[in-house]
C-alpha positions as CSV (number, residue, x, y, z in Angstrom):
1,X,131.5,20.4,175.4
2,X,133.6,23.6,176.1
3,X,134.0,24.3,172.4
4,X,130.2,24.1,171.9
5,X,129.6,26.6,174.8
6,X,132.3,28.9,173.5
7,X,131.0,28.6,169.9
8,X,127.4,29.4,171.0
9,X,128.7,32.5,172.8
10,X,130.6,33.5,169.7
11,X,127.5,33.1,167.6
12,X,125.5,35.3,169.9
13,X,128.2,38.0,169.9
14,X,128.5,37.9,166.1
15,X,124.7,38.2,165.6
16,X,124.4,41.0,168.1
17,X,127.3,43.0,166.6
18,X,126.9,42.3,162.8
19,X,124.2,42.5,160.2
20,X,124.1,38.9,159.1
21,X,121.9,37.8,156.2
22,X,122.8,34.1,155.7
23,X,124.3,31.1,157.3
24,X,127.2,31.2,154.8
25,X,128.0,34.7,156.0
26,X,127.9,33.6,159.7
27,X,130.0,30.5,158.9
28,X,132.7,32.8,157.4
29,X,132.6,35.0,160.5
30,X,132.9,32.0,162.8
31,X,135.8,30.7,160.7
32,X,137.5,34.1,161.0
33,X,137.1,33.7,164.8
34,X,138.9,30.4,164.7
35,X,136.0,28.0,164.8
36,X,135.8,25.0,162.4
37,X,132.1,24.4,162.0
38,X,130.1,22.5,159.4
39,X,126.9,23.8,157.9
40,X,124.9,21.1,159.7
41,X,126.4,22.0,163.1
42,X,125.7,25.7,162.6
43,X,122.1,24.9,161.7
44,X,121.7,23.0,164.9
45,X,123.4,25.8,166.9
46,X,121.0,28.4,165.4
47,X,118.0,26.2,166.3
48,X,119.4,25.7,169.8
49,X,119.8,29.4,170.2
50,X,116.3,30.0,168.7
51,X,117.8,32.4,166.2
52,X,115.2,33.9,163.9
53,X,115.2,36.2,160.8
54,X,113.5,39.6,160.7
55,X,113.0,42.0,157.9
56,X,115.8,44.5,157.7
57,X,113.5,47.3,156.6
58,X,115.1,47.3,153.1
59,X,115.0,44.3,150.9
60,X,116.2,41.5,153.0
61,X,116.3,39.6,156.3
62,X,118.9,39.5,159.1
63,X,119.5,37.1,161.9
64,X,118.2,38.0,165.4
65,X,118.2,36.5,168.8
66,X,115.1,36.1,171.0
67,X,114.6,38.6,173.8
68,X,114.9,37.4,177.4
69,X,111.1,37.7,177.7
70,X,110.6,35.5,174.7
71,X,113.1,33.0,175.9
72,X,111.4,32.8,179.3
73,X,108.0,32.4,177.8
74,X,109.2,29.7,175.5
75,X,110.8,27.8,178.5
76,X,107.6,28.1,180.5
77,X,105.7,26.5,177.7
78,X,108.1,23.6,177.5
79,X,108.0,23.1,181.3
80,X,104.2,23.0,181.1
81,X,104.3,20.4,178.3
82,X,106.7,18.3,180.4
83,X,104.6,18.5,183.6
84,X,101.4,17.7,181.7
85,X,102.8,14.6,180.1
86,X,105.1,12.8,182.5
87,X,104.1,10.2,185.0
88,X,107.4,9.0,186.5
89,X,111.2,9.3,186.1
90,X,113.6,6.5,186.8
91,X,117.3,6.1,185.9
92,X,120.1,3.6,185.8
93,X,123.6,4.9,185.3
94,X,123.4,7.5,182.5
95,X,120.1,6.3,181.1
96,X,116.9,8.1,182.2
97,X,113.5,6.6,181.6
98,X,110.5,8.9,181.7
99,X,107.1,7.2,181.7
100,X,104.3,9.4,180.2
101,X,100.6,9.3,179.6
102,X,99.8,7.6,176.3
103,X,100.6,9.9,173.4
104,X,102.6,12.3,175.5
105,X,106.2,10.9,175.1
106,X,106.9,13.1,172.1
107,X,105.8,16.4,173.7
108,X,107.8,15.5,176.9
109,X,110.8,14.5,174.8
110,X,110.5,17.7,172.7
111,X,110.3,19.8,175.9
112,X,113.5,18.3,177.3
113,X,115.2,18.8,173.9
114,X,114.2,22.4,173.8
115,X,115.2,23.1,177.4
116,X,118.8,22.5,176.0
117,X,120.2,20.5,178.9
118,X,124.0,20.1,178.2
119,X,123.8,16.9,180.3
120,X,121.7,15.2,177.7
121,X,123.4,13.4,174.8
122,X,120.2,12.4,173.1
123,X,116.6,11.4,173.5
124,X,114.2,8.9,172.0
125,X,110.4,8.8,172.4
126,X,107.8,6.1,172.0
127,X,104.1,6.4,172.8
128,X,104.1,6.3,176.6
129,X,107.8,6.3,177.5
130,X,110.9,8.2,176.5
131,X,114.6,7.7,177.1
132,X,117.4,10.2,177.6
133,X,121.0,9.2,177.4
134,X,123.2,11.4,179.5
135,X,126.7,12.5,178.7
136,X,129.6,10.5,180.0
137,X,130.1,11.2,183.7
138,X,126.6,12.5,184.4
139,X,124.4,10.2,186.5
140,X,120.7,10.0,186.5
141,X,120.7,11.3,190.1
142,X,122.7,14.4,189.1
143,X,120.4,15.0,186.2
144,X,117.3,14.7,188.3
145,X,118.7,17.4,190.7
146,X,119.3,19.7,187.7
147,X,115.9,19.0,186.3
148,X,114.3,19.9,189.6
149,X,116.1,23.2,189.6
150,X,114.5,24.0,186.2
151,X,111.1,22.5,187.2
152,X,110.5,22.9,190.9
153,X,107.0,21.5,190.6
154,X,108.5,18.1,189.5
155,X,107.6,15.1,191.6
156,X,109.3,11.8,191.4
């Protein structure tokens, strides 16, 4: 877990301080910083950080990070999607079961995935129910407290 957090910070720093046009270029810079990363992992990291590409004003595109305002707006949308779709939350050990209105499990699952909780190992959605598997050592009770900090309007 620590390596991931450290790697994400390094990616942010590299994008802020360099003109990076491709994943290959970023991958080389990360390797130079001492990180061993696969192309697939880097792609997931860029998605997680919501990295985009903008025109460089010449003939190409460069990586950019979202502004704080964009990040907050995006998180607000995911919180609203979650609140609109969920009915109840229950847990047993490190498994969380979220019951949703029919057809809302995918948007609720997507919202959780995009809020980037480090405590979640993975999620699976059906039609009216979704499951979140928490990382080793994280209980459903602990996760629910963390979720309520992000979504104060949440009711059990």
